[in-house]
N, C-alpha and C positions, 0 to 999 in steps of 0.2 A: 652402453651407458658411458658417458664421460664423467670422470672424477678429476676435479682440479684441486690440487693441494697448494695453498698459499700460506707460506710461513709469515707470521707478523713481521713487520719492519723493525728497524733498529730501535731498541727501547732503553730507557734509563734503568740504572740499577735501583734497587729499593727493597726494603724489608717485607713489605706487603705485596706478594707476587701478583695478585689479581688487580692491584691498583697501579702498577707500573705503566707509565705513559710513554709514547713515542718521543724520541729525541727530535731535534730539528732535521737531522739527517733522515730519520725514520719517516717523518712526515713527507719529505721529498720523495723517498722511495715509494711510499704508499700511493702518492699522487701519480708518479710515473707508471707504476705497475697497474694501478687502478684504471688509468686512462687506456692502457694497452688491453687489459682484460675487458673493459667496457666495449671496445671495438670488436672483440673476438668471442665473447661469451654467447652461446646459443640462446635463442629466445626461450623463456621459461626456465632458465637455469636457477636452481635453488641456491641461495647463499646462506650457508650455515657457519655461524661465528662462535668462537669460544667466548665465555663471559668475561675474560680478562680485558681490561681497559685497552691494552696495546693492540689486541686483536680487533676490538670494535673500532678503534681509530684507524687501523690498517684498512678495514673494509669500507670506511666512511666515504672515500673518494669515488666509489662506484655509484653512489647516489641511487641505489636500488634497494628494494625491500630485503632486509636481512632478518634471519631468525637466530636469536641467541640460544645456543644449545649447551646446557650445563655439562653434558657428557663430553664436550670438547675442551674442557678446562685443562690447564697444564697437568701432565701426568696421565692423560687419557691413553688407553691401550689401543692397539690395532683394531681389535674386534669392536670396541665402542665407536671408533671413528667410522669404520665400514658400515656398522649398523645404522648410525645416524644418517649416513649418506644414502643408504639403501643399496649399497654395492652388492652384486652387479646388476640387480634386477629392476631398479627404479626406472620409471617411465621417463623421467626428466633428468638432465645433467645436474650435478651438484658441485658447488665450489665450497671447499672447507677452508676457513681461515683459522689457523691454529698454531701449534708450537712444536719445537724440537724437545725431545727426540722422537715424539710420537709420529709426526708427519713423515720423517725420514724412514721410520720403521714401516709405515704403511706403504711408502713407495718401494722399499726393499721387498716387502712381502708380496706385493702385487707383481713386481717385475721378476723376482728371483725365486719366489715360493717360500722364503723364510724371512722373519722379521730380524733384520740386521741393523746395526747402528749407522745407517746412512745419514748423511747430513744434508739438509736443505738450507741454503744460505738465507740470512735474514732478508725478507722481502721477496724471496725467490718463489717460483711457481714450477710445479710438476703437473702436467696435463696428461692424464692416462685415459684409456678407453678399453672397455671390455668388448670382445668380439667372439661371436659364435660362427664357426665355419665347419661344415661337414661333421657336426656333432661334437667338435672339439672347441673348448674355450681357450682364449688367449688374451693377453693384455698387450696393448699397443702403447708405446710412449709417443705421444704427439708433440709435446713441447717440454723442454726444460730450459728455464731462462731466469737470469738474475736481474735485479733492478738496474744494473748499470748497462744493460743491453736493450732496454726498451726506450 
């Protein structure tokens, strides 16, 4: 299974966390990364998005069907994110559009085996895959990229 973690792009400050919108810089980041993802996402990839406005705006340039998943709201835990994505057994890949520190903790957990405070840059993507070989499970890091490199 492929699991793509996409941190929301640059967002404005604000008192109501779920209502924060992207800045002009964030809109450009989302457009660049969204265009790159659109070229590379596998067919049938499920796009799971936090209910936060900035996450929905980040996913919008994909112009694909998205599912808003309340369990991906800011503060979600590693288990909630992996459960929402169906990791590692889902039949189709999943793109999760969410937040720090949650997404960084998911990347750390999958790569190192423990949820550590790894940081994913605003607008950045971590593309991971599960692999079974000889009865052993492993995680492969396929891509780690920031919005300035697409």
